Residue, then its C-alpha position, 0 to 999 in steps of 0.5 A: x542506505x538499505x542494501x539488498x539484492x532485489x528491490x520489490x516495488x509493491x508488497x501485494x500478494x505477487x510481490x510477496x510471492x516474489x520474495x519466496x521465489x528469490x529466496x529459493x535462489x539465495x537472493x535477498x529482497x526489500x519491499x517498498x509499499x505506499x500502504x502502511x501494511x503488506x497485502x496491497x488491495x487484498x488488505x487495504x480494500x477487501x480483506x474479508x473478500x473470498x478468493x476462488x482462483x488460488x490453486x489448492x484453496x477452493x475459497x480463501x479470504x483475502x487477508x488469510x492469503x496475505x497472512x499465509x504468504x507472509x508466513x511462507x517468506x519468513x525463512x528468507x527474512x525480507x525487509x520492508x519500507x511501508x507507508x512510503x512511495x518510491x519517488x525516484x529511481x537512478x542507475x549507477x555506473x555498475x548497473x545497480x539501482x538506487x530507489x528513493x522514497x517520498x520520505x527520503x529512504x534510499x534502497x540500493x539494489x542490483x535488480x528492481x521488480x515492479x509488482x505494484x498491482x494497479x499502481x501506487x494507491x493515492x488517497x482520494x482528497x476532499x475538495x477543500x481550499x488550501x488542503x495541500x498547504x496543510x498536508x504533513x502539517x496536521x493533514x494526513x491520509x493514513x494512520x501509520x502509528x496510532x500513538x501519534x494521536x495520543x491525547x490529541x484532538x482529531x477530526x476523521x472524515x469519511x464513512x467507509x470501513x477505514x473511517x469507522x475502524x480508526x474512529x473506534x480505535x482512536x476513541x481510546x487514544x485521542x483526547x477527542x475524536x470527531x467523525x464527519x460524514x457527508x451522508x446519514x448512513x455509513x458504507x462500512x460494516x454494520x457492526x462498526x457503524x453500530x459501535x460508532x453510533x454507541x460511542x457517539x451516544x455515550x459521549x465518547x466521540x463527536x459524530x456529524x452526519x450529513x456534514x461537509x468539510x468547508x475550510x481549514x485554518x492555521x498558521x503553518x500547521x492546522x489549528x481548526x476545521x470549518x464544517x457545514x452541518x446538516x442545518x447548513x450552519x458553519x461549525x469551527x472545530x479546533x483540532x490537531x489533526x485532520x484525517x480524511x479517509x475517502x478511500x484510495x485510487x490507483x495511479x502509476x505515479x513516478x513509475x511513469x517517468x522511468x523510461x519504461x515502455x508503457x501501454x496506457x497505465x501498464x508496463x510492457x514486458x516480454x513473456x520469457x522472464x517478464x523483463x521490461x525494456x530497461x535491463x535489470x527492471x522486471x514487472x510482474x502482476x497486474x502492473x504489466x501487459x503482454x499479449x494474452x495477459x490475464x489479471x489474476x493473482x495466480x498468473x502473477x505468481x507464475x510471472x514471479x517464478x520466471x522473473x526470479x530465474x533471470x534476476x539471478x544472473x544480475x545478482x550472481x553474474x558468475x554463477x549458474x542458477x540450478x533449478x530445484x524442487x522444493x518438494x525434494x529439498x525443502x525450503x531450508x535446503x535453499 
């Protein structure tokens, strides 16, 4: 079991900055995120999108901001569980918490901070019969470790940046790669689309455009996928893995069952320290709501700072928090 002072649900920009504010107060943090990398929406959806409302940066690319936040918190040595969603939360008699993920990872903490943005991102799934029967048995919605697909036959479905990028990358790892897209043109970056087309022309991958997934076949694990091509003919392609990459959709997920006061899909908090109605659980960033709430990254940073001051009293109940300026003491002094 992982032991930490603060368990942060969500490794987006606000969750990352919370590590910095907690670190200044000598509190250890462990972050959990359903995505396979840190950064939340910034890294997963629009890594190259310019952001204009970060103080001191007239313009900064989303991924650059994430990279800077990672560097900023390195002195505090946070730990991470990525590619796993928090599935349950239980409270111990001493007031501490145990969070358990979908993969069975358990995290014990004195404080829980929910910084889950718009919620946990769940994959958009194709409408194919028996899809759920093969999930985890050849059907996967993200690539955590590319080496898993080495010398395997894989089918990727989708036409966005993720589908294109993984097709390009796995073409040099997998035994065979088939990319299936329901349209004739891609939604992803033109440069990536051109690379995929070149791979197809050179026989490095199989490319099926204006094609749709129709059925899955296998006994316990996936063995083949039936695809309808542009001529409406059915093709049965043997495969070891099907990777549908149709994007992600945010959902509150199991957090909705934690007995928190909710307003639609947002968690109600007070503005003194962004605590929820459950003692020891805080919510910061886009996941929370209160009168006058603005869903801005800079507002989430402010919320993280105030949250950390109150979280200190749960982690060190016998000590008094002493506020100091980093400009005077430097990060290493804390």
